Residue, then its C-alpha position, 0 to 999 in steps of 0.5 A: m500500500k502506498m500513501t501520500f501525505l494527502d491520502i493520509a490526511k484524507f483518510w483521517m478526514d473521511a473517516e468520520i471517527d467517533k472517538t467518544t466510545p469507551m472500550l468495554r470488551t477488555p476489562y483488564q486493561w484500559l487502552g483509551h476510547c475506541w475510534i469507531w469507523k462511521g463510514s461503510t463497512f464489510q459484512k463482518g463489521y470491519g471498516k471499508y476504505f477505498l484508496h486508489q481504486q482498491t478496497y482496504r479494511a480501515h483498521r489496516v490503513a490506520y495501522f499502516i499510517c502509524y506503524g508502517e508496512i504490514p507483512k503479508n503473513k500478518f493480520v492486524c488484530h484488535k486488542c479491544d475486539n471491536p472490528k470498527c475500531v481504528n485507534p492505532l493504540h488498539l491495533f497489533l500485528g499477529s500471525p493467523k495462529e496468534n490471532t486464533q489464540d487471542m480469540i480463544l483467550k478472550g472467549r470469542l471462539v464459537r465452539y460448534r455444538s455438533k456438526a448437524a446442529n450448525t450446518s445442513s451437511k453431513y460432511s465436515g467443512i461443507s455448508f449450505r449458503k442460503e444467500t447464494g443457494k450453493w454448497r460451500a467447501r472450506f478447510m483450515r490449514n496452519y490456522t488459516n481458513i481456506l475457501i475451496g469454492e461454492f458448488a451446485t450440489e453437496e456431493e460436488a463440494r465434498i469431492a472438491l474438498d477431498k481433493a483440495s485437502k489432500g493436495i490433489 
């Protein structure tokens, strides 16, 4: 990501950040108020910022402005667990494994009760998406969720998942 001084100024001016929201999710440590992104957001609540005809997560742009380049294998994680927060003091770099461990430590990992209770498929890693009317196949490798794709039938998704997870 490359930014000029004008791009940086525009980011902070366009952000329409609410700096009065108290950080409530981490009671053991007071880091100051969350800076809530008031612009458009992605589906999971992370701020969305457009720069040079590309879309970025707003907290990643805030981290880049304050701390510099973000390595390709790193996530920008939130100490406050607030996806809309762009306060650089609340952001830190972490690997996929560290991000997952942070999620577990803070109790944000949702444990599935049973495969049948949370998915309409009898196969692990396959789920039906009502939004698209297709079957989605995915698996996890090295703490990273890998999406195989969406398929017309559950059986097609299972075959694709088998091939991908075996490296075929």
